[in-house]
C-alpha positions in Angstrom: 6.4 2.3 5.5 6.4 0.6 8.9 2.6 0.3 8.9 2.7 -1.6 5.6 4.7 -4.5 7.1 3.0 -7.6 8.5 4.4 -10.6 10.5 6.1 -13.1 8.2 5.2 -16.8 8.8 6.2 -19.7 6.8 3.1 -19.7 4.6 2.9 -16.0 4.1 3.3 -14.4 0.6 3.4 -10.8 1.9 6.6 -8.7 1.9 7.3 -5.0 2.3 4.1 -3.1 1.6 2.3 -6.4 0.5 4.5 -6.8 -2.6 8.0 -7.3 -3.6 10.0 -4.2 -4.4 12.8 -3.5 -6.8 15.9 -1.8 -5.3 17.0 1.5 -6.7 20.5 1.6 -8.1 22.3 5.0 -7.6 23.4 6.7 -10.8 27.1 6.7 -9.8 27.0 3.0 -9.3 25.4 2.3 -12.7 28.7 3.3 -14.6 31.0 1.2 -12.5 32.3 -2.2 -13.7 30.2 -4.8 -12.1 32.0 -7.4 -10.0 31.9 -11.2 -10.4 29.0 -11.7 -8.1 26.9 -9.0 -10.0 27.8 -10.4 -13.3 26.7 -13.9 -12.2 23.4 -12.5 -10.9 22.8 -10.6 -14.2 23.4 -13.9 -16.1 21.0 -15.6 -13.8 18.5 -12.8 -14.4 18.6 -13.3 -18.2 17.7 -17.0 -17.7 15.0 -16.2 -15.1 13.4 -13.5 -17.3 13.3 -16.0 -20.3 11.7 -18.6 -18.1 9.2 -16.2 -16.5 8.3 -14.8 -19.9 7.6 -18.2 -21.3 5.6 -19.3 -18.2 3.4 -16.1 -18.0 2.9 -16.1 -21.8 1.6 -19.6 -21.8 -1.2 -18.7 -19.4 -1.8 -15.2 -21.1 -2.3 -17.2 -24.3 -4.8 -19.6 -22.7 -6.6 -16.6 -21.2 -6.8 -15.0 -24.6 -8.2 -18.2 -26.1 -11.0 -18.4 -23.6 -11.9 -14.8 -24.1 -11.7 -14.7 -27.9 -8.5 -12.7 -27.9 -9.7 -9.8 -25.8 -7.2 -7.8 -23.8 -4.3 -10.1 -24.7 -1.7 -7.6 -23.3 -3.5 -7.2 -20.0 -1.5 -7.7 -16.8 -1.2 -11.3 -15.8 -0.2 -12.3 -12.2 0.7 -15.8 -12.9 3.7 -16.8 -10.8 6.0 -19.6 -9.8 7.9 -19.6 -6.5 10.8 -22.0 -5.7 11.7 -22.2 -2.1 14.6 -24.1 -0.5 15.1 -24.3 3.2 17.8 -26.0 5.4 17.8 -26.4 9.1 20.9 -27.2 11.4 20.1 -28.6 14.8 22.3 -28.6 17.8 22.5 -32.5 17.9 24.0 -32.3 14.4 20.9 -33.3 12.4 20.4 -31.4 9.1 17.1 -31.2 7.3 16.2 -29.7 3.9 13.0 -28.6 2.2 12.2 -28.0 -1.4 8.8 -26.5 -2.3 7.2 -25.2 -5.4 4.3 -22.9 -5.3 2.5 -22.1 -8.6 -0.2 -19.5 -9.3 -2.0 -19.4 -12.6 -4.0 -16.2 -13.4 -6.6 -15.9 -16.1 -7.8 -12.2 -15.5 -10.1 -12.0 -18.5 -12.1 -15.1 -17.9 -15.6 -14.5 -16.7 -16.3 -14.2 -12.9 -12.7 -14.4 -11.8 -12.1 -18.1 -12.4 -8.5 -19.3 -11.9 -6.5 -22.4 -12.4 -4.1 -23.3 -9.6 -1.6 -25.9 -8.5 0.0 -26.3 -5.0 2.7 -28.6 -3.8 2.4 -28.1 0.0 -1.4 -28.2 0.7 -0.7 -30.8 3.5 1.2 -28.6 5.9 0.2 -28.7 9.5 -0.2 -25.7 11.9 3.2 -26.3 13.4 4.9 -26.4 10.0 3.2 -23.1 9.0 4.1 -21.4 12.3 7.7 -22.5 12.8 10.6 -21.6 10.4 12.4 -25.0 10.7 12.6 -27.5 7.8 10.7 -30.8 7.9 12.5 -32.7 5.1 9.7 -32.0 2.7 10.2 -32.5 -1.0 7.9 -31.7 -4.0 5.6 -34.8 -3.9 2.9 -35.5 -6.4 0.8 -37.3 -3.7 0.7 -34.1 -1.6 -0.1 -31.7 -4.4 -3.6 -30.4 -5.5 -4.8 -28.8 -8.6 -8.1 -27.3 -9.5 -10.2 -24.3 -10.2 -10.8 -21.3 -7.9 -13.8 -18.9 -8.2 -13.6 -15.5 -6.4 -16.8 -13.6 -6.9 -15.9 -10.6 -4.7 -13.8 -7.5 -5.5 -11.3 -6.0 -3.1 -13.9 -3.4 -2.0 -16.1 -5.9 -0.4 -15.7 -6.3 3.4 -16.3 -10.1 3.3 -14.5 -11.8 0.4 -15.3 -15.3 -0.6 -13.4 -18.1 -2.6 -14.8 -21.3 -3.8 -12.5 -24.0 -5.2 -12.5 -27.6 -6.3 -10.2 -30.1 -7.8 -8.3 -33.2 -7.1 -5.4 -34.3 -5.0 -2.8 -36.0 -7.2 -2.3 -39.4 -5.5 -2.2 -42.8 -7.1 -5.9 -42.3 -7.7 -7.2 -38.9 -7.9 -8.9 -37.7 -4.8 -11.7 -35.1 -5.4 -12.1 -32.1 -3.0 -14.0 -28.9 -2.5 -13.1 -25.9 -0.4 -14.8 -22.6 0.7 -12.9 -19.7 2.2 -14.1 -16.4 3.6 -11.8 -13.5 4.6 -12.2 -10.0 6.0 -9.6 -7.2 6.7 -10.3 -4.1 8.6 -8.3 -1.4 10.4 -7.3 2.2 10.1 -9.8 3.0 7.3 -12.5 1.9 9.8 -11.2 4.3 12.5 -9.2 1.7 14.4 -5.5 1.9 15.4 -5.1 -1.9 14.9 -5.2 -3.9 11.6 -7.2 -7.1 11.7 -7.3 -10.1 9.5 -9.8 -13.0 9.8 -9.8 -16.0 7.6 -12.0 -19.0 7.8 -11.7 -22.1 5.5 -13.9 -25.2 5.3 -12.8 -28.2 3.1 -13.8 -31.7 2.2 -11.4 -34.4 0.8 -12.9 -37.6 -0.4 -10.4 -39.7 1.6 -10.0 -37.6 4.8 -13.5 -36.1 5.2 -14.3 -32.6 6.5 -11.8 -30.2 8.0 -11.6 -26.6 8.8 -8.9 -23.9 9.5 -9.3 -20.6 11.3 -6.8 -17.7 11.4 -7.0 -14.3 13.1 -4.2 -11.7 13.1 -4.1 -8.3 14.9 -1.2 -5.8 14.2 -0.3 -2.4 15.7 2.5 -0.1 14.8 4.9 0.7 17.7 6.8 3.9 17.0 8.2 4.4 13.5 10.0 1.1 12.9 8.2 -1.6 15.0 5.0 -3.5 14.5 3.5 -5.7 17.3 1.3 -8.6 16.1 -0.8 -11.4 17.6 -1.5 -14.4 15.5 -4.0 -17.2 16.4 -4.6 -20.3 14.2 -6.5 -23.5 14.6 -7.1 -26.6 12.4 -9.9 -29.2 12.9 -10.2 -32.7 11.4 -13.7 -34.1 11.6 -12.6 -37.7 10.9 -10.3 -37.8 14.0 -12.2 -35.3 16.0 -8.9 -33.5 16.4 -7.9 -29.8 17.0 -4.4 -28.3 16.5 -3.8 -24.7 17.3 -1.0 -22.1 17.7 -0.6 -18.7 19.4 2.2 -16.5 18.2 3.5 -13.1 19.3 5.7 -11.1 16.9 7.5 -7.8 17.1 8.6 -6.7 13.6 11.5 -4.3 13.2 11.9 -2.5 9.8 15.7 -2.3 9.3 15.6 -0.8 5.8 13.7 -1.0 2.5 15.3 -4.3 1.8 15.3 -6.0 5.2 13.3 -6.6 8.4 13.6 -8.7 11.5 10.7 -10.5 13.2 11.1 -11.5 16.9 8.8 -14.2 17.8 7.4 -16.2 20.8 4.8 -18.9 20.4 3.0 -21.8 21.8 1.5 -25.0 20.0 -1.2 -27.3 21.3 -3.7 -30.0 20.4 -6.9 -31.4 21.8 -5.7 -35.0 22.1 -5.1 -37.1 24.1 -6.3 -34.1 26.3 -6.3 -30.4 25.5 -2.8 -29.2 26.3 0.2 -27.2 25.1 2.7 -29.5 23.3 5.5 -27.0 22.9 6.7 -23.4 23.1 9.4 -21.6 21.1 11.1 -18.3 20.7 13.5 -16.9 18.1 13.8 -14.4 15.3 13.5 -14.3 11.5 15.6 -12.0 9.5 14.4 -11.4 5.8 16.6 -9.7 3.1 15.8 -8.7 -0.4 19.0 -10.2 -1.9 18.6 -9.1 -5.6 16.1 -7.1 -7.5 12.5 -8.3 -6.9 12.9 -11.9 -7.3 15.6 -13.4 -4.9 15.0 -13.3 -1.2 17.1 -14.6 1.7 16.0 -15.5 5.2 17.8 -16.6 8.4 15.9 -17.9 11.4 17.5 -19.0 14.7 15.0 -20.7 17.1 14.8 -22.5 20.4 11.9 -25.1 20.7 10.8 -26.7 24.0 8.6 -29.8 23.3 6.5 -31.5 25.9 7.5 -34.9 24.6 11.1 -34.3 25.6 10.3 -33.0 29.1 10.5 -29.3 27.9 14.3 -29.7 27.0 15.6 -27.0 24.7 16.1 -27.8 21.0 18.1 -24.9 19.4 18.3 -24.7 15.6 19.1 -22.3 12.9 17.3 -22.3 9.4 18.3 -20.6 6.1 15.8 -20.0 3.4 16.1 -18.9 -0.2 13.1 -18.0 -2.4 13.3 -17.4 -6.2 10.2 -15.8 -8.0 9.4 -16.3 -11.6 6.9 -13.7 -12.8 6.6 -10.6 -14.9 
């Protein structure tokens, strides 16, 4: 199991073994009278399942309409994810985030065409690397919607994605995006697992930009994984690079929890190429209930150049709720 874990960053959707897992309830526990907390969660689950069924059913019906009713009962991976995050800083400041990620899956449409909506497309490298809140709310002007075309299957070494749509500002801003990704590792005779992702995009108001990401992971013993993560963003309009380098040691505590010990550095190309901050901390992730409620806790110490490398300690709590079949 340890080899299935990957480092968890703020923008990751990977969990244990690349998917969310349901917990197994021992037979002797099933017959006991549930407590107040369990009964409350069970009532929440009824409401959550009702909403999930309605959401997935809506897109399954649209998928069936486009394909003349073929395979109406086929698996559909449409999903909503609600994320709330709150950070307490040493100086007494408190910041909160609320994010909504939506995935629409139309599996029977020709050539793997998918609709999508995202509310956090504007995040920077620092926001994706660090766990702290930024005060972000679900904003229409920062959201994008469009169509995604994925012509390659999972067996192909280099997998491509093409997408296009609009940014939902006061006037709709068109954009196009191209992404290429490759994974390789043990099946190729190596002891390391590697992930390379390159993205190029064009927004009508901001111009061209690109994002590069490279991750290497290696198991250490039975319960640890060491990972190196590099990421860089480029904005052509400002001729500006932003980059990060993060080292992570992941400890598998149980089937429901893991701890990620992290050290990283952030930098930029302007006014001159330099490191603008370093940080260290850990992220504890726990599968709170079934396969749809996850809890995270992340203490961190950040040393920004702009404050003469003075320490900024903080602690962040995160709750994620999934709506899917």
